[in-house]
N, C-alpha and C positions, 0 to 999 in steps of 0.2 A: 076304299081309299079315303083317307082322312081329308076333310074339306080344308082348303087353305084359309088361313086367318085373313079376315077382311083388312083392306088398306086402312090404316088408322093414323091420323095426325098426332094422336096423343103419345105415340111411341117416340116422337122426335124430341130430343132434349139436349140442352146445352151441357149437361153433366158429362164429365169425362167417362163415366161408367156406362154411358149409353152405347158407345162404340169403342172399338179398339183400333189403334193404328198399326197393330202388328199384322203383317200380311197373312200369316197362317190362320188367324182367327176370322178373317174376312171372307174366306172362300170355303165352300164345302168341297170335299174330295171329288164329288160328282161333277161339279162345275169345272174344277181344275182339270179333270180328265178330259172333259168335252172340249175345253178351250185349247188344251195342249195339242189336240188332234185337228182342230179346225184350221183350215187354210182357205182364206177368202178366194173364191174363184175370180179369175182375171176378167172374164167376160160373162156378165150376167144378163139374162134376157129381161127386157122391160115389159112388165105387165101392168099397164095403166088401169087404174080403177075406173069403173064405169061412171060417167058424168052424172048419170041418174041417181047414183048412190050418194045420198047426202049425209051419211053418218060418218063421223070421225071419232075414232077411239083416242081418248086422252089419258096419258099416264101421269097423274098428279100424285106425287108421293107425299104431299102434305107440307112442303116448306116453301115459303116465299110467295111472290105475287104471280099467280097464273091466271088471275081474273082477266088481264089484258089479252092473253092468248085466247081465252074463251070468247071474249067480246069480239076479237078479230075474226075468229072462225064464224061466229054468228053473223057479223056484218057481211061476210062473204057468202052467206046463205046455206051454211052447213049446220047440222045438228051434232051434239056431242054425246058420246057414250063413255062414261067414266070406267076406268079399270078398277074392279073390285077384287078380282082373283087373277092368278096367273093365266087361267084359261081364257080370260077376257083378252089378254094380249095375243094368245095363239089364235083366237077366232076373229081378230080384227081384220078389216079390209084395208084400212090405212091407219097408221098409228103415229101420234105426235107425242114426243117426250120433252116438255119444256122444263128441263132441269134448272132449278133455282137453289142457291145456297152454297154450302161447302161440300167438298167431295166425299169426305168420310161419313158424315151422317146420311148422305144420299145412298152410298153403297150399303151402309148398315141396314137401311130400310129395305132396299131391293133384295138383299140376301135373306133377311129375316122373314120376308113375306113370300119368298119364292119367285119374285119377279125377275131376278137376275137371270136365272136359267131360261125362263120363258122368253125374255128379251133376246138372249143369244140364239135360241131356236128360231124365233121370228125373223131375225136379221139374216141368219145363215140361209134361210129359205128364200131370200131375196123378196121379202114382202115390203110394200110401200111404208117407209119409215122416215120421219123427220125429227132429228134431235136438235134442241136449241140450247146453246150456251153450255151449261153443265151436261146437258143431254148429248153434246158432242164429246166432252172431255171423258165422260164415263166409258166411252167405247174403247179408250186406249188401255194399255197394259197396267199403268199405275199413275199415281199423282204424288207430288212432293208436298201437297197441301196438308199440313198436320200429319205428315207421313214419314216414310212411304206408305201408301195405301193402295191395295190392289183394285184395279178397275175390271171391266168386263173382258178385257183382253182381246177384243176383236180386231183392233188396229195396232200395229207395232208402234211403240213409242211411249215416252214418259211425259206427263203433263208437269211442267216446271214453272216456277215463278219468273215473271219478267225481271230483267236485270235493270235496277235503277241506278247503278253506278255510272252509266253512260249519260246521265242527265235526263233520261226519260222518266216521267212520273208514273208511279204505280200506286193504285190500279190504273189500267188503261180505260179511261172513261171518255166517251164522246163519239162524235160522228167521224168515221174514217173511210178511206177508199179501199176498194178491193182490186186485186190483180187476178183476173180469171185465168186459170191455168189450163183446164180442159173443158170439154163439153159438160157444162154444169147443169143444163136443163132448166132448173128452177131459178138460176141466176142470169138467164139470158137478158141482155140489154141493160143490166144495172152496174156494169163494171166501171162506168164513169159517174156513178152517183155515190153519195155518202150513205152509210148505214151505221146503226148505233151499237157500240160495244160498251160493255162494263164488266171487267174481269181483271184479276191479278195473276192468273195462271193461264198458260197456253201450251199447246202442243207444237213441236217444231218439225219441219219437213226433213225427211231422210230418204235414203235409197230404199229402205224397207217399207215405207208407207207412201211412196210417191205415186203409186197407182190409185191411191184413194183420194188424193188431193184435187179439189176442183177450183179452189181459189186460195190465195194468201193475202195477208195484210202486212204492211210494213210499219212497225212501231219499235224502233231500236233495231230489231231484227225482223226478218220475214217469218211470220208464224202462220200456222194453218187456220184460215178463216172459214173454210168449209170443206166437206168431203162428199164424194158421191161415188157409189159403185152400184150400177144397175138401178134398182128402185130405192136404194138406201141413201139417204141424204142426212147431213147434219151441218149446222152452222154455228160458229162461235158468237156471231152477233145476234141481236134480238130483232127479228123481222116485225114482231108485234109492237115494237117501239121505234121502228124506222119509218114511220109515216106512210105515205102512199107507196113508196118504193118497197117497204117491207110487206105491205098488204099484197103487192104484186107477187112477191116471192111465195107467200103462203098460198095464193090462188093458183100459182103454177104447180105447186105440190098437190093441192087438193083436187085440182081438175086439170091434169096435164094436157087434155085434149082441147081445152078452151083456147080461143084465139084472143090474144091480148094485143091491143094496139101499142106499138112502140112509142114510148113517150120520149121525145128528144130532150136531152139534158141541156140545161141552160149553160153549163160550163163543166169542164172535166175535173172531177175530184182527184186530188193527188196525194193528200196527206190528212193528218188529223185536223179537223176544223175547230176554230174557236167557237164556243157556244154562247148563244144569247138566250137568257133565261127570263121568263116572266114570273114574278112573285106575287102571290095573292095573300095578303094579311087578312085572315078571316076571324071574325068574332061576332057575338050577338050584340045587336044594338039595344037601346033602352026598351024597345017593344018586344024583344025576344026573337027577332028575326036574324038569321045568319047572313052577314053582309061582308063584302070586301071593303076594307078601309085602308087608310094610309096615314102614317104618322108624320109629324114634324118634330124631329128629334125625339121620336117615340111617343109623342102626344097625339092621340087619334081623335080627339074631340074638336069640333068646330069652335072657333072663338066668337060665339054668338051668345045671346041671352039664354037660349035653350041649352047651350053647351052639349048638343047631341053628338053621338058618334058619327064621324064622317062616313058617308055611304057612297061608295063608288061603283056599286053593282052587285050582282048575284054571282057567287063563286063558280057554279057549274057553267053558266052562260059565258062568263069571261074566259074560263079555261078553254072552252070550245072555240071561242073566237081567236085566242092566242095560238091555238093549234093551227087553225086555218091561216093565220097571218104568218106562220113560219117559225114560231118559237121552238127552240131546240129542246127545251124542258119547261115544265110548269111546276112551280113550288108552292105548296100551301103551308102557311104558318098559322097555327091555331094560337093566337096571342092571348087567349084567356084560359088556356088549358091548365095553367099552374094552379088555378083555383078549384078545378073540378077533377073528378075521377074520369080519366080519358076513356076507359072501357064503357062508361055510361054515356059518353058523348056521342049519342046516336046521330045527331045532325051532321057532325063532321065525318063520321064513317059513311054516311049516305052521300055526302059530297064526293068522297073518293070513289064510291061505287058508281055513281052516275057519271062522273067525269071520265072514268076509265072505259065507259061504253062508247065514248066519242073521241077521246084524245089518245092517239097512238104514238105519243112520245113519252119519255120518262116522267113520272109523277113523284115528287118528293113531299113528305109531310113532316111537320115538326110541331112541338108544343106538348109538354107533359109526358115525355117519354122517360119514365123512371119507375122505381119500385113503389107499390101502393099497398095500403091496407084499407079495405073499405069499412063502412059503418058497422058491418057485422063481424068485423075482426078477421076477415079472410085476407090473406096476403097474396098479392099479384106481383110477379117479377117484371122487370122492365122487358124481358124477353117475351112474356105473355102479352104485354101491352103492344109491343112492336109487331108481334105476330098477327094481332087483330088488324092493325093498319095494313100490313102486307096482304092479308087475305081480302081486304076491302079495296085494294087496287094500288097501294103505294109500291114504288120500286125501291125507294131509298127512305131512310128514317133520319131526320135531323134532330140531334140532341143538343140542348143548350145548357141550362143551369146545371143539370146533373153531370155534364161533362166537366164543368168547372170544379165541382166538388171532388170528382174522381181524380182529376189532374192534381189538385192540391194535395190529396192524400198520397198519390203516387210519388210526387216530388218529395214529400216528407219521408216516405218509407223506402222508395225505390223498389217496392214489392208489387208484383202483379197478382192480385188475389183471385182474379177470374170472376169477381162478383159485380164489378161495375157494369153499367148498362152497355158501355162500349164493348167491353170484353164479351159479355154474354151474347149480344146480338151478332157481333162479327164472327164469333166462333161457329155459330149455326148457319148464318146467312152469308158469311164472307164479309171482309172489310169493305168491299165495294158498296155494300148496302148501308153503311154507316157514315153519315155526314155530321160533323160537329159545327154548330153555329156559334161564332164568337162575336160578342157584343162589347167592344171596348170603347173607351173615351180617352182623349188625350189628357195627359197630365204633364204640364210644362215644367222643366227644370233648367237651371242655369248651366249645369254641367252633368255629363253622364255619371260622374263619380258621386253625385248627390243621391243616387238610388242604386240599390243592389240589383234591381231588375234591369233588363235590357232597355237602354235609352238610345235614341238615334237623333241625328241632326235633321231637322224638319225644314221643308221648303218655306213655310209661312211661320214667322216668329210668333211667340206668344204675346199676351197682352202687355207684358212688361219687357218685351224685347228678348225673351228667352229663345235660344236657338235650338234647344233640345227638348225632347218629350219622350215619355214612355206611355204605353197604352194599357190602361187599367181595365181588366175584365169586369163585367157586371153580370148579375143574375136577376131573376124576377122581372124580366122586361126592361132592364136598364135602370131599375130603381135602387139597386144595392151594389155598391162597389166591393170588389174582393181584392185581397192582397196578392194578386198574381197578374202578371202581364200577358198580353196576347202572344208574345214570342214564346214565353215559357209554357203557356197553355198549348200552343200549337205543337211544340216539340213533344210534350207529354202525351197528348191524345194520339199522335201518330204512333208512338211506341205502344200505347194501349190497344191499338187496332182500328182507329178511325181510317176511313178510306178517302175522305174528302173534307175540305174545310170551306164553310161558307163564312166569309169574312166581312162583317158589317162594320160600321163606324157611326157611333151616336152623334158625333160632331157634324158629320156630313149628311145625316139622314134627312131627307125632305128638302135639302137646301138647293139642289139643282145646279151646284157649282162644280161638279166633277167628283170622281172617286178620290179617296185619300191614297194617292199613289205611293207616298212614303210608307204607309202602313202595309199596303199590299205587296210592295217590293220586299219589305222586311220579312213578311211571313212566307211569301212564295219562294224566296231564296233560302229560307230556313228549313223547309220540309221537302220531302220527295213525293208527297201525295198532291193531287190536284187542288188548286185553290180557286174558289169562286169569288170574284170581286163584287161587293154590294155597297149600297148607300151613296147617294150623291149624283147619280146620272141625271143630266138635264138637257143634253144635246148629243147628236150623233158623234160629234168630235170627242166626247168624253170616253166613248168606247174605244176609239182608235188610240187615244192617249193611254188608257190603262193596258191595252194589249202591247203597245209599243214600248212602254216604260217599265213594265213588270212582267213576271212569268205567270201571270194569271191564266188559267185554262178556260175560264168562262167569266162572263159579266152578267149581272142580274139587275133588273130594274122593275119598278112597280108603278109609282105615281105617274110617270110620264107616259106609260102605256095605258093605264086606266083612264087618264084624262085625254088620251089621244093627242097629246102634244108631240110625241115622237113615235111613229108606228114602228113595229118590229122590223118590217121589211125595209124601211128607210135606214135603219141601223145597219142591216146586212148589206144593202147596196153601197153605203158609204164605206164599210169595211172592205168590200171587194175592190172599190176604186183605190183604196189605200194599200192594196196588195196583201191584205190579210184574208186567209182562207176561211170561208164560212160555208155552211150548207145552204143551198138555194133550192 
């Protein structure tokens, strides 16, 4: 018998030739035959794995961030055996499949390596299995993502895209509540808590798959949040990114015989929560140490004789503290990456690796995500750069200057070349993994007709009494203005495949006088993807204001958290008092 090819991340590519979306080419006849005959038994016996067995088999097909899953398993006291061949799946005592990325590339890898058939056999035999996110979606018959694309076909149903026409933003990103449908086992006691979702596609309940459903989530419609049949579990949310609640879910799967104390919920989760995000601007200081700094309208140096870089702490320590304080996400912005080759930026990669060992909420990293050619003439695509960050622990990639150039070209030609960093990364990892960071400044005009770009009436008039302004996008850390507005940029990057917008404002940065709600309302009303409000927070009331006056999905702050002027928990407590749902 020929030995199966080893699992290889090198086979994953953004090239359209890597996989086909034609259903006939994605399945071997053997698998088709097996699945057409497979009828999931309605009552499966539960064979809990021995608590003394500390080995977990992990199916990592080589795309996206599974480092956090590994770290969560380690924190819970279990060891990992990686799948190298299909036989490793069949011999597993318990198997976790943390699917990350897009449906078609994942199925392509599973089929080419022989893993698809092994997975089907393993699950048919009621072996302990936990699929996460894409690891749930692949169990269904097919997906519309870049498709139709055939799935494993174990559960009836098609994975379709969320409908954004009803006003709900797609991707579905953030902390949402579950509705426990049946005896879910691993979800006991968390039905009144928030868990973290990040996806654009979902499976819907039906009469054909109702026996599989263990919980649903409401986001526009009720979609399948988890399935369970016997020892087979899968969840659409990310337990490894859902804080202590998510770690409890993992522990219940890994050791179902363990007794877990029920943690009373502070309040009942009912819908998608507004997110409070801690941002860490990271750069080297004049001594070469990596520090967290904070700018004053993007100036990060102290106004002293020494003119040193403002040092507000160490990146990993601060990230750990914000996780403990209740931050819903942590964002790292490498503000010197445009000068360096990011794949050689080992300190920043280490920051991600160390942070992901202790921080079990989403991590975003930005700075320098673009195509590169090194000193030896070797070319690196933005996809390769992003992949290294994902492997180091990032869940989302933030693209700044490169997104501006891509949007300018797209607006000029209206042609999607597939070569921009946004398109490359979103095609392989899904648009939910791509954040575009917009850094605009106000340009006042007397009348909207004075400029061809989108201008709006602003709350605070300009220096000469101007009542209108447009928002000019900048690159290179705010030092260079470009002939494109924030409105035009946001619309273009959404069409190119961005899944979220981080909306800064140079005029408000470091001022502590509140977010630019005029700008945030303009952009959050213009796009159907989530918008993160940034720049200007100085008090808890500013968070209430931005969520009340705009359609922002999240609000980000830096300096007030770093200097302990306004703790994360104080922000959340204030929002709760004002009737705004947040995760506690």
